[in-house]
C-alpha positions in Angstrom: -35.2 54.0 -5.1 -36.6 50.8 -6.4 -39.8 52.6 -7.5 -37.7 55.2 -9.4 -35.8 52.4 -11.1 -39.0 50.6 -12.1 -40.5 53.8 -13.5 -37.3 54.5 -15.5 -37.2 51.0 -17.0 -40.9 51.3 -17.9 -40.2 54.6 -19.6 -37.2 53.2 -21.5 -39.3 50.2 -22.6 -42.0 52.5 -23.9 -39.5 54.4 -25.9 -37.8 51.3 -27.3 -40.9 49.2 -28.2 -43.6 50.1 -30.6 -47.1 50.9 -29.2 -49.3 47.9 -28.8 -51.6 47.1 -31.7 -54.3 44.6 -32.1 -57.7 44.3 -30.5 -56.5 42.2 -27.6 -54.3 45.1 -26.5 -56.8 47.9 -26.9 -59.1 46.8 -24.0 -62.2 47.3 -26.2 -64.5 44.3 -26.8 -65.2 44.1 -30.5 -68.6 42.9 -31.8 -66.7 40.6 -34.1 -65.7 38.3 -31.3 -67.8 35.2 -30.9 -70.2 35.2 -27.9 -69.2 33.0 -25.0 -70.6 29.4 -25.1 -73.8 28.8 -23.3 -73.5 27.5 -19.8 -75.3 24.2 -19.3 -77.3 24.2 -16.1 -79.0 20.8 -16.5 -77.2 17.7 -15.4 -76.4 14.9 -17.8 -78.3 11.7 -17.1 -76.0 8.7 -17.3 -78.9 6.3 -17.2 -80.3 7.7 -20.4 -77.5 6.3 -22.5 -76.3 2.7 -22.5 -72.6 2.2 -21.8 -70.9 0.8 -24.8 -67.4 -0.7 -25.0 -66.5 0.5 -28.5 -63.5 -1.8 -28.9 -64.2 -5.3 -27.8 -62.2 -7.9 -29.7 -62.7 -11.6 -30.0 -59.6 -13.7 -29.1 -58.9 -14.3 -32.8 -59.1 -10.5 -33.6 -56.9 -9.8 -30.6 -54.3 -12.3 -31.9 -54.4 -10.8 -35.4 -54.1 -7.3 -34.0 -51.1 -8.4 -31.8 -49.4 -10.0 -34.8 -50.0 -6.8 -36.9 -48.6 -4.6 -34.2 -45.6 -6.8 -33.8 -45.0 -6.7 -37.6 -45.3 -2.9 -37.6 -42.9 -2.6 -34.7 -40.3 -4.8 -36.4 -40.8 -2.9 -39.6 -39.7 0.3 -37.8 -36.5 -1.6 -37.0 -36.1 -2.7 -40.7 -37.1 -6.3 -40.2 -39.7 -7.8 -42.6 -41.7 -10.7 -40.9 -44.9 -12.5 -41.5 -46.3 -14.6 -44.4 -46.9 -11.4 -46.5 -44.2 -8.9 -45.6 -45.4 -6.5 -48.3 -48.9 -6.3 -46.8 -48.2 -4.3 -43.6 -51.0 -1.7 -44.0 -54.4 -3.2 -44.5 -56.0 -6.6 -44.0 -55.7 -8.9 -47.0 -57.4 -11.9 -45.3 
C-alpha cells in the first residue's frame, strides 16, 4: 500500500509542477562547462619556502594598535576618546 501511495504522490507532483529545465536537470554534460581542476600529484615541499610571520609587531606598534582598537570599540558605543577623537580611521602620527 505504501508503494501505491508513493507512486500516486509522485504522479500528482509531476502534474502540479512544471517539467525540470536547465542543464543541471537534463543529465547531459555540456561542453560549456569548465573542465575539472587538475589533480596535483606532487607533494609540496615545506623546506623550499621560509616560514614568515606576516604580522609581527614591536611593543610600541602593539600599544598603538591596542589604543586604536579600544578607540574604535568605544566609538561603536558613542564615546569619543583619545587626543584626536576625529582621527579614528588612519594614522596621523
